[in-house]
BALOBA-1460 file (C-alpha; in Angstrom, 3 decimals):
// residues 316
<rec num="1" residu="m" x="11.413" y="22.006" z="-32.610"/>
<rec num="2" residu="s" x="14.456" y="20.653" z="-34.422"/>
<rec num="3" residu="p" x="13.901" y="17.291" z="-36.174"/>
<rec num="4" residu="d" x="17.034" y="15.992" z="-34.388"/>
<rec num="5" residu="i" x="15.432" y="16.510" z="-30.986"/>
<rec num="6" residu="v" x="13.535" y="13.503" z="-29.667"/>
<rec num="7" residu="a" x="11.912" y="15.296" z="-26.733"/>
<rec num="8" residu="i" x="12.370" y="18.170" z="-24.318"/>
<rec num="9" residu="v" x="11.817" y="17.513" z="-20.610"/>
<rec num="10" residu="d" x="11.442" y="20.334" z="-18.110"/>
<rec num="11" residu="v" x="12.113" y="19.102" z="-14.567"/>
<rec num="12" residu="a" x="10.016" y="20.908" z="-11.960"/>
<rec num="13" residu="e" x="10.479" y="19.217" z="-8.576"/>
<rec num="14" residu="k" x="12.237" y="16.329" z="-6.873"/>
<rec num="15" residu="m" x="9.839" y="13.571" z="-5.776"/>
<rec num="16" residu="k" x="12.263" y="11.254" z="-3.976"/>
<rec num="17" residu="e" x="15.928" y="10.367" z="-3.832"/>
<rec num="18" residu="n" x="18.146" y="7.461" z="-2.907"/>
<rec num="19" residu="f" x="21.742" y="8.621" z="-2.552"/>
<rec num="20" residu="r" x="22.949" y="5.112" z="-1.732"/>
<rec num="21" residu="l" x="21.850" y="3.895" z="-5.171"/>
<rec num="22" residu="d" x="22.360" y="7.279" z="-6.884"/>
<rec num="23" residu="e" x="18.730" y="7.274" z="-8.053"/>
<rec num="24" residu="f" x="16.496" y="10.338" z="-8.182"/>
<rec num="25" residu="h" x="12.871" y="10.812" z="-9.198"/>
<rec num="26" residu="y" x="11.664" y="14.139" z="-10.580"/>
<rec num="27" residu="k" x="8.303" y="15.471" z="-11.642"/>
<rec num="28" residu="g" x="8.267" y="17.458" z="-14.863"/>
<rec num="29" residu="r" x="6.731" y="17.962" z="-18.279"/>
<rec num="30" residu="i" x="7.725" y="16.529" z="-21.643"/>
<rec num="31" residu="s" x="7.251" y="18.154" z="-25.052"/>
<rec num="32" residu="l" x="7.134" y="15.693" z="-27.956"/>
<rec num="33" residu="p" x="7.579" y="16.654" z="-31.628"/>
<rec num="34" residu="d" x="4.220" y="15.185" z="-32.710"/>
<rec num="35" residu="e" x="2.104" y="16.590" z="-29.856"/>
<rec num="36" residu="s" x="0.896" y="20.175" z="-29.506"/>
<rec num="37" residu="s" x="0.801" y="20.214" z="-25.700"/>
<rec num="38" residu="s" x="3.264" y="18.980" z="-23.082"/>
<rec num="39" residu="q" x="2.576" y="15.985" z="-20.850"/>
<rec num="40" residu="e" x="3.155" y="15.608" z="-17.114"/>
<rec num="41" residu="v" x="5.863" y="13.018" z="-16.473"/>
<rec num="42" residu="v" x="8.120" y="11.367" z="-13.927"/>
<rec num="43" residu="v" x="11.836" y="11.231" z="-14.694"/>
<rec num="44" residu="r" x="13.677" y="8.389" z="-12.979"/>
<rec num="45" residu="m" x="17.360" y="9.185" z="-13.120"/>
<rec num="46" residu="l" x="20.507" y="7.185" z="-12.424"/>
<rec num="47" residu="v" x="23.569" y="9.353" z="-11.817"/>
<rec num="48" residu="g" x="27.042" y="7.852" z="-12.120"/>
<rec num="49" residu="r" x="28.695" y="9.444" z="-9.095"/>
<rec num="50" residu="s" x="30.032" y="5.968" z="-8.365"/>
<rec num="51" residu="k" x="31.102" y="4.053" z="-11.460"/>
<rec num="52" residu="a" x="30.613" y="0.743" z="-9.644"/>
<rec num="53" residu="v" x="27.031" y="1.562" z="-8.615"/>
<rec num="54" residu="y" x="26.235" y="2.925" z="-12.064"/>
<rec num="55" residu="s" x="27.549" y="-0.124" z="-13.921"/>
<rec num="56" residu="e" x="25.659" y="-2.433" z="-11.537"/>
<rec num="57" residu="t" x="22.340" y="-0.586" z="-11.817"/>
<rec num="58" residu="l" x="22.344" y="0.416" z="-15.502"/>
<rec num="59" residu="p" x="21.339" y="-3.082" z="-16.751"/>
<rec num="60" residu="r" x="18.076" y="-2.765" z="-14.769"/>
<rec num="61" residu="y" x="17.212" y="0.401" z="-16.703"/>
<rec num="62" residu="i" x="18.074" y="-1.230" z="-20.003"/>
<rec num="63" residu="h" x="16.037" y="-4.333" z="-19.131"/>
<rec num="64" residu="e" x="13.024" y="-2.212" z="-18.182"/>
<rec num="65" residu="a" x="13.188" y="-0.161" z="-21.379"/>
<rec num="66" residu="k" x="13.366" y="-3.319" z="-23.488"/>
<rec num="67" residu="f" x="10.591" y="-5.007" z="-21.502"/>
<rec num="68" residu="y" x="8.366" y="-1.993" z="-22.087"/>
<rec num="69" residu="q" x="9.079" y="-2.114" z="-25.795"/>
<rec num="70" residu="d" x="8.553" y="-5.865" z="-26.144"/>
<rec num="71" residu="h" x="5.674" y="-6.538" z="-23.744"/>
<rec num="72" residu="l" x="4.028" y="-3.454" z="-22.221"/>
<rec num="73" residu="c" x="3.677" y="-0.725" z="-24.853"/>
<rec num="74" residu="g" x="1.415" y="-2.915" z="-26.996"/>
<rec num="75" residu="n" x="-0.776" y="-4.067" z="-24.119"/>
<rec num="76" residu="e" x="-3.952" y="-2.046" z="-24.671"/>
<rec num="77" residu="s" x="-5.609" y="-3.045" z="-21.388"/>
<rec num="78" residu="l" x="-2.664" y="-2.116" z="-19.140"/>
<rec num="79" residu="y" x="-0.552" y="0.509" z="-20.921"/>
<rec num="80" residu="g" x="-1.445" y="3.898" z="-19.467"/>
<rec num="81" residu="n" x="-3.993" y="2.208" z="-17.205"/>
<rec num="82" residu="g" x="-2.106" y="0.757" z="-14.265"/>
<rec num="83" residu="v" x="1.183" y="0.594" z="-16.159"/>
<rec num="84" residu="p" x="2.590" y="4.106" z="-16.767"/>
<rec num="85" residu="k" x="3.231" y="5.076" z="-20.370"/>
<rec num="86" residu="h" x="6.887" y="5.055" z="-21.327"/>
<rec num="87" residu="y" x="8.421" y="8.068" z="-23.059"/>
<rec num="88" residu="g" x="11.836" y="6.596" z="-23.620"/>
<rec num="89" residu="f" x="15.170" y="5.579" z="-22.150"/>
<rec num="90" residu="y" x="18.031" y="8.070" z="-22.495"/>
<rec num="91" residu="e" x="21.741" y="8.139" z="-21.717"/>
<rec num="92" residu="t" x="23.883" y="11.253" z="-21.515"/>
<rec num="93" residu="k" x="26.471" y="13.012" z="-19.382"/>
<rec num="94" residu="l" x="25.829" y="15.770" z="-16.895"/>
<rec num="95" residu="t" x="27.766" y="17.955" z="-14.540"/>
<rec num="96" residu="w" x="27.503" y="16.904" z="-10.888"/>
<rec num="97" residu="k" x="28.258" y="19.714" z="-8.476"/>
<rec num="98" residu="a" x="30.629" y="18.160" z="-5.932"/>
<rec num="99" residu="p" x="31.771" y="20.041" z="-2.787"/>
<rec num="100" residu="r" x="35.208" y="20.913" z="-4.179"/>
<rec num="101" residu="h" x="34.701" y="20.892" z="-7.944"/>
<rec num="102" residu="d" x="32.211" y="19.961" z="-10.642"/>
<rec num="103" residu="v" x="32.404" y="16.435" z="-12.029"/>
<rec num="104" residu="l" x="31.249" y="15.167" z="-15.405"/>
<rec num="105" residu="v" x="29.340" y="11.919" z="-14.803"/>
<rec num="106" residu="d" x="27.316" y="9.394" z="-16.769"/>
<rec num="107" residu="c" x="23.561" y="9.605" z="-16.485"/>
<rec num="108" residu="a" x="20.691" y="7.351" z="-17.559"/>
<rec num="109" residu="c" x="16.998" y="8.045" z="-17.202"/>
<rec num="110" residu="i" x="13.582" y="6.668" z="-18.036"/>
<rec num="111" residu="v" x="10.657" y="9.038" z="-18.592"/>
<rec num="112" residu="y" x="7.190" y="7.852" z="-17.592"/>
<rec num="113" residu="q" x="3.685" y="9.173" z="-17.693"/>
<rec num="114" residu="y" x="3.015" y="10.906" z="-14.361"/>
<rec num="115" residu="y" x="1.604" y="8.239" z="-12.039"/>
<rec num="116" residu="g" x="0.873" y="10.152" z="-8.834"/>
<rec num="117" residu="s" x="2.300" y="9.540" z="-5.392"/>
<rec num="118" residu="s" x="3.283" y="6.504" z="-3.350"/>
<rec num="119" residu="k" x="2.704" y="8.309" z="-0.044"/>
<rec num="120" residu="n" x="-0.235" y="7.709" z="2.294"/>
<rec num="121" residu="l" x="-1.858" y="4.972" z="0.231"/>
<rec num="122" residu="q" x="-5.241" y="4.007" z="1.646"/>
<rec num="123" residu="w" x="-5.353" y="0.240" z="2.000"/>
<rec num="124" residu="s" x="-8.156" y="0.197" z="4.556"/>
<rec num="125" residu="t" x="-11.323" y="2.183" z="5.135"/>
<rec num="126" residu="g" x="-11.002" y="1.546" z="8.867"/>
<rec num="127" residu="t" x="-13.783" y="-1.033" z="8.684"/>
<rec num="128" residu="g" x="-12.605" y="-3.093" z="5.725"/>
<rec num="129" residu="v" x="-10.781" y="-3.236" z="2.412"/>
<rec num="130" residu="s" x="-10.621" y="0.055" z="0.514"/>
<rec num="131" residu="d" x="-11.559" y="0.459" z="-3.151"/>
<rec num="132" residu="f" x="-7.904" y="1.221" z="-3.834"/>
<rec num="133" residu="s" x="-6.844" y="-2.136" z="-2.359"/>
<rec num="134" residu="l" x="-9.352" y="-3.975" z="-4.534"/>
<rec num="135" residu="r" x="-8.109" y="-2.108" z="-7.608"/>
<rec num="136" residu="v" x="-4.505" y="-3.085" z="-6.814"/>
<rec num="137" residu="v" x="-5.447" y="-6.762" z="-6.498"/>
<rec num="138" residu="k" x="-7.490" y="-6.703" z="-9.717"/>
<rec num="139" residu="l" x="-4.669" y="-4.897" z="-11.539"/>
<rec num="140" residu="l" x="-2.112" y="-7.501" z="-10.506"/>
<rec num="141" residu="f" x="-4.420" y="-10.358" z="-11.514"/>
<rec num="142" residu="e" x="-5.007" y="-8.637" z="-14.873"/>
<rec num="143" residu="m" x="-1.266" y="-8.264" z="-15.350"/>
<rec num="144" residu="h" x="-0.717" y="-11.953" z="-14.634"/>
<rec num="145" residu="k" x="-3.498" y="-12.915" z="-17.042"/>
<rec num="146" residu="s" x="-1.608" y="-10.890" z="-19.649"/>
<rec num="147" residu="g" x="1.475" y="-13.025" z="-19.024"/>
<rec num="148" residu="i" x="3.489" y="-10.480" z="-17.007"/>
<rec num="149" residu="r" x="5.080" y="-10.820" z="-13.581"/>
<rec num="150" residu="h" x="6.219" y="-7.583" z="-11.938"/>
<rec num="151" residu="g" x="8.824" y="-9.221" z="-9.726"/>
<rec num="152" residu="f" x="9.654" y="-6.314" z="-7.430"/>
<rec num="153" residu="f" x="6.845" y="-4.796" z="-5.384"/>
<rec num="154" residu="n" x="4.949" y="-4.888" z="-2.118"/>
<rec num="155" residu="l" x="2.516" y="-2.548" z="-0.372"/>
<rec num="156" residu="t" x="5.279" y="-0.002" z="0.246"/>
<rec num="157" residu="t" x="7.359" y="-0.437" z="-2.900"/>
<rec num="158" residu="n" x="6.630" y="0.454" z="-6.527"/>
<rec num="159" residu="i" x="2.914" y="1.164" z="-6.139"/>
<rec num="160" residu="a" x="1.513" y="4.675" z="-6.649"/>
<rec num="161" residu="c" x="-1.906" y="6.285" z="-6.774"/>
<rec num="162" residu="l" x="-3.259" y="8.911" z="-9.167"/>
<rec num="163" residu="d" x="-6.845" y="10.094" z="-8.663"/>
<rec num="164" residu="g" x="-7.691" y="6.877" z="-6.816"/>
<rec num="165" residu="k" x="-6.226" y="4.628" z="-9.529"/>
<rec num="166" residu="p" x="-3.221" y="2.378" z="-8.799"/>
<rec num="167" residu="f" x="-0.090" y="2.283" z="-10.937"/>
<rec num="168" residu="f" x="2.710" y="-0.255" z="-10.717"/>
<rec num="169" residu="t" x="6.125" y="1.311" z="-11.231"/>
<rec num="170" residu="d" x="9.683" y="0.081" z="-11.847"/>
<rec num="171" residu="f" x="9.524" y="-2.915" z="-14.162"/>
<rec num="172" residu="s" x="13.281" y="-3.489" z="-13.943"/>
<rec num="173" residu="q" x="12.737" y="-7.053" z="-12.710"/>
<rec num="174" residu="a" x="9.606" y="-7.853" z="-14.712"/>
<rec num="175" residu="c" x="9.434" y="-11.007" z="-16.788"/>
<rec num="176" residu="k" x="7.074" y="-13.062" z="-18.917"/>
<rec num="177" residu="h" x="4.935" y="-15.287" z="-16.765"/>
<rec num="178" residu="d" x="2.636" y="-18.204" z="-17.471"/>
<rec num="179" residu="c" x="0.602" y="-17.717" z="-14.314"/>
<rec num="180" residu="p" x="-0.969" y="-20.899" z="-12.898"/>
<rec num="181" residu="e" x="-3.813" y="-18.729" z="-11.516"/>
<rec num="182" residu="k" x="-4.680" y="-16.839" z="-14.700"/>
<rec num="183" residu="e" x="-8.204" y="-18.326" z="-14.674"/>
<rec num="184" residu="f" x="-8.754" y="-17.566" z="-10.989"/>
<rec num="185" residu="k" x="-11.851" y="-15.489" z="-10.190"/>
<rec num="186" residu="l" x="-11.817" y="-13.248" z="-7.159"/>
<rec num="187" residu="p" x="-14.683" y="-13.806" z="-4.707"/>
<rec num="188" residu="v" x="-17.018" y="-11.003" z="-3.683"/>
<rec num="189" residu="r" x="-15.321" y="-10.857" z="-0.278"/>
<rec num="190" residu="l" x="-11.598" y="-10.602" z="-0.911"/>
<rec num="191" residu="f" x="-10.413" y="-12.378" z="2.225"/>
<rec num="192" residu="d" x="-12.528" y="-15.427" z="1.494"/>
<rec num="193" residu="v" x="-9.556" y="-16.435" z="-0.667"/>
<rec num="194" residu="d" x="-7.486" y="-19.178" z="0.933"/>
<rec num="195" residu="t" x="-4.116" y="-17.673" z="0.066"/>
<rec num="196" residu="d" x="-2.195" y="-20.849" z="0.900"/>
<rec num="197" residu="t" x="-3.880" y="-22.603" z="-2.019"/>
<rec num="198" residu="l" x="-2.702" y="-20.022" z="-4.579"/>
<rec num="199" residu="k" x="0.061" y="-21.488" z="-6.743"/>
<rec num="200" residu="c" x="1.483" y="-18.105" z="-7.830"/>
<rec num="201" residu="a" x="3.970" y="-16.661" z="-5.318"/>
<rec num="202" residu="e" x="3.491" y="-13.020" z="-6.366"/>
<rec num="203" residu="l" x="-0.315" y="-13.143" z="-6.069"/>
<rec num="204" residu="r" x="-0.087" y="-15.108" z="-2.834"/>
<rec num="205" residu="g" x="2.382" y="-12.611" z="-1.391"/>
<rec num="206" residu="l" x="0.205" y="-9.592" z="-2.216"/>
<rec num="207" residu="l" x="-2.949" y="-11.064" z="-0.665"/>
<rec num="208" residu="k" x="-1.130" y="-12.183" z="2.472"/>
<rec num="209" residu="q" x="0.489" y="-8.803" z="2.964"/>
<rec num="210" residu="l" x="-2.790" y="-7.017" z="2.287"/>
<rec num="211" residu="r" x="-4.572" y="-9.202" z="4.786"/>
<rec num="212" residu="r" x="-1.965" y="-8.462" z="7.469"/>
<rec num="213" residu="t" x="-2.372" y="-4.738" z="6.749"/>
<rec num="214" residu="v" x="-6.149" y="-4.504" z="6.401"/>
<rec num="215" residu="a" x="-7.220" y="-7.369" z="8.654"/>
<rec num="216" residu="p" x="-4.489" y="-7.809" z="11.281"/>
<rec num="217" residu="f" x="-4.595" y="-10.754" z="13.669"/>
<rec num="218" residu="r" x="-4.802" y="-8.628" z="16.820"/>
<rec num="219" residu="f" x="-6.021" y="-5.288" z="18.114"/>
<rec num="220" residu="h" x="-4.716" y="-3.151" z="20.957"/>
<rec num="221" residu="w" x="-6.941" y="-2.910" z="24.008"/>
<rec num="222" residu="y" x="-5.545" y="-0.590" z="26.671"/>
<rec num="223" residu="g" x="-2.298" y="-2.383" z="27.370"/>
<rec num="224" residu="y" x="-3.147" y="-5.779" z="25.881"/>
<rec num="225" residu="d" x="-3.018" y="-7.328" z="22.428"/>
<rec num="226" residu="v" x="-6.195" y="-9.297" z="21.769"/>
<rec num="227" residu="d" x="-6.766" y="-11.826" z="18.970"/>
<rec num="228" residu="y" x="-9.758" y="-10.916" z="16.811"/>
<rec num="229" residu="a" x="-10.537" y="-14.620" z="16.628"/>
<rec num="230" residu="r" x="-11.243" y="-14.608" z="20.378"/>
<rec num="231" residu="v" x="-13.885" y="-11.890" z="20.125"/>
<rec num="232" residu="d" x="-17.460" y="-12.524" z="19.016"/>
<rec num="233" residu="s" x="-19.521" y="-9.645" z="20.453"/>
<rec num="234" residu="l" x="-19.310" y="-5.979" z="21.375"/>
<rec num="235" residu="d" x="-19.773" y="-6.645" z="25.076"/>
<rec num="236" residu="n" x="-17.031" y="-9.281" z="24.890"/>
<rec num="237" residu="i" x="-14.653" y="-6.530" z="23.780"/>
<rec num="238" residu="f" x="-15.694" y="-3.947" z="26.341"/>
<rec num="239" residu="k" x="-15.599" y="-6.348" z="29.290"/>
<rec num="240" residu="r" x="-11.943" y="-7.210" z="28.706"/>
<rec num="241" residu="k" x="-9.480" y="-6.084" z="31.352"/>
<rec num="242" residu="r" x="-7.268" y="-3.017" z="30.938"/>
<rec num="243" residu="r" x="-3.941" y="-1.946" z="32.358"/>
<rec num="244" residu="t" x="-4.162" y="0.239" z="35.444"/>
<rec num="245" residu="r" x="-2.529" y="3.263" z="33.800"/>
<rec num="246" residu="f" x="-5.640" y="3.761" z="31.654"/>
<rec num="247" residu="r" x="-7.956" y="3.928" z="34.699"/>
<rec num="248" residu="r" x="-7.760" y="7.691" z="35.143"/>
<rec num="249" residu="n" x="-6.473" y="8.861" z="31.765"/>
<rec num="250" residu="t" x="-9.090" y="7.422" z="29.397"/>
<rec num="251" residu="p" x="-12.790" y="8.206" z="29.968"/>
<rec num="252" residu="v" x="-15.072" y="5.169" z="29.771"/>
<rec num="253" residu="e" x="-17.029" y="6.828" z="26.953"/>
<rec num="254" residu="e" x="-13.840" y="6.936" z="24.903"/>
<rec num="255" residu="q" x="-13.158" y="3.289" z="25.729"/>
<rec num="256" residu="w" x="-16.670" y="2.429" z="24.570"/>
<rec num="257" residu="e" x="-16.141" y="4.236" z="21.256"/>
<rec num="258" residu="h" x="-12.942" y="2.268" z="20.778"/>
<rec num="259" residu="a" x="-14.787" y="-0.997" z="21.437"/>
<rec num="260" residu="v" x="-17.489" y="-0.045" z="18.932"/>
<rec num="261" residu="k" x="-14.857" y="0.746" z="16.296"/>
<rec num="262" residu="v" x="-13.191" y="-2.647" z="16.839"/>
<rec num="263" residu="w" x="-16.561" y="-4.410" z="16.682"/>
<rec num="264" residu="k" x="-17.593" y="-2.720" z="13.416"/>
<rec num="265" residu="f" x="-14.259" y="-3.658" z="11.884"/>
<rec num="266" residu="l" x="-14.671" y="-7.267" z="13.015"/>
<rec num="267" residu="c" x="-18.198" y="-7.500" z="11.596"/>
<rec num="268" residu="a" x="-17.001" y="-6.095" z="8.258"/>
<rec num="269" residu="n" x="-14.174" y="-8.652" z="8.117"/>
<rec num="270" residu="w" x="-15.867" y="-11.553" z="9.895"/>
<rec num="271" residu="s" x="-14.775" y="-14.251" z="7.462"/>
<rec num="272" residu="s" x="-11.122" y="-13.416" z="8.169"/>
<rec num="273" residu="y" x="-11.528" y="-14.517" z="11.787"/>
<rec num="274" residu="h" x="-14.652" y="-16.664" z="12.183"/>
<rec num="275" residu="e" x="-16.684" y="-19.203" z="10.284"/>
<rec num="276" residu="g" x="-20.257" y="-18.563" z="9.226"/>
<rec num="277" residu="e" x="-22.146" y="-15.371" z="8.479"/>
<rec num="278" residu="a" x="-21.213" y="-12.121" z="10.166"/>
<rec num="279" residu="p" x="-23.615" y="-10.964" z="12.879"/>
<rec num="280" residu="p" x="-25.290" y="-7.562" z="12.609"/>
<rec num="281" residu="v" x="-23.476" y="-4.702" z="14.315"/>
<rec num="282" residu="g" x="-26.548" y="-4.221" z="16.498"/>
<rec num="283" residu="d" x="-27.153" y="-1.563" z="19.129"/>
<rec num="284" residu="t" x="-23.991" y="0.436" z="19.854"/>
<rec num="285" residu="s" x="-25.535" y="2.710" z="22.472"/>
<rec num="286" residu="f" x="-23.435" y="3.007" z="25.617"/>
<rec num="287" residu="e" x="-26.552" y="3.709" z="27.683"/>
<rec num="288" residu="a" x="-28.137" y="0.479" z="26.419"/>
<rec num="289" residu="y" x="-25.010" y="-1.485" z="27.359"/>
<rec num="290" residu="k" x="-24.938" y="-0.040" z="30.893"/>
<rec num="291" residu="a" x="-28.633" y="-0.765" z="31.364"/>
<rec num="292" residu="k" x="-28.105" y="-4.392" z="30.370"/>
<rec num="293" residu="y" x="-24.736" y="-5.240" z="31.948"/>
<rec num="294" residu="g" x="-23.995" y="-2.472" z="34.410"/>
<rec num="295" residu="l" x="-20.482" y="-1.094" z="34.506"/>
<rec num="296" residu="n" x="-17.842" y="-3.331" z="36.008"/>
<rec num="297" residu="i" x="-14.440" y="-2.586" z="34.466"/>
<rec num="298" residu="v" x="-11.364" y="-4.548" z="35.440"/>
<rec num="299" residu="y" x="-8.018" y="-2.737" z="35.546"/>
<rec num="300" residu="e" x="-4.902" y="-4.651" z="36.447"/>
<rec num="301" residu="d" x="-1.141" y="-4.484" z="36.460"/>
<rec num="302" residu="e" x="1.614" y="-6.753" z="37.714"/>
<rec num="303" residu="k" x="0.767" y="-6.241" z="41.391"/>
<rec num="304" residu="y" x="-2.810" y="-5.088" z="41.765"/>
<rec num="305" residu="d" x="-6.289" y="-5.622" z="40.348"/>
<rec num="306" residu="y" x="-8.735" y="-2.730" z="40.366"/>
<rec num="307" residu="h" x="-12.466" y="-3.274" z="39.902"/>
<rec num="308" residu="d" x="-14.499" y="-0.185" z="39.067"/>
<rec num="309" residu="s" x="-18.268" y="-0.454" z="39.501"/>
<rec num="310" residu="d" x="-20.897" y="1.906" z="38.204"/>
<rec num="311" residu="d" x="-21.334" y="3.616" z="41.574"/>
<rec num="312" residu="e" x="-17.735" y="4.821" z="41.727"/>
<rec num="313" residu="e" x="-17.162" y="8.505" z="41.116"/>
<rec num="314" residu="c" x="-14.490" y="8.033" z="38.462"/>
<rec num="315" residu="l" x="-16.925" y="6.253" z="36.133"/>
<rec num="316" residu="t" x="-19.817" y="8.705" z="36.242"/>
């Protein structure tokens, strides 16, 4: 490799694109002069099809490159471990193939360590907070303890996952940050945190959004939205009324399974909705429920109420 060459990047596939902002993300490999093997990377590219968009966006790239150099590259706990390694900021010109003729345009790009995908992130296990969610929260707290505020992310923006590990991406709005919660210790149960008492807006925003995603206020129950806070037992869920349209289309066994799923979720996240210790899940047998309470299901709509008892053919 020529000593004048900083690096060679082979682009393999497009990961995502934003034509409105003229930004494109590619997956590829980079060959560095001092390394024998190539590394998997992400190339984030700004293409100057519109000079106005390019001149407006370019300072974000320059800020990110400088912020990496000044504050991230030397951070041994975060660099390459939640914060993607940075392989440089580059500016050049390239030929953009327009419909009528090729155009020579400005181009800027930042090359990062490959950080995985931002699609289908698992925030919940279905019964509680996922390990990935906990890792994201711990990573953000660690970043704030290091004096860094990301400034531009939420659960759908600038978070990726590689082999179960979270990575924050796009530090174009990052800044130094003397976090008022840098000594805060997370409780064993994440949602025991009273988010309104947190003095840091970025930490408070993440926990609130995570809580809405993982522990929503309501669940859907066959035509109705029910507050979790109004439910305190499995039978209390199953006895709730349904809309008439579900009377014939949804077997009662399926309705029972849905009630059990809701109940297990509630028990796993009890402190988000109720005071005190969570009750045990208990017996989830449908036969045991019918033996104890019988089967009296209420279906209703705007005009009629239907009461199905256990001796009706449609429930056997």
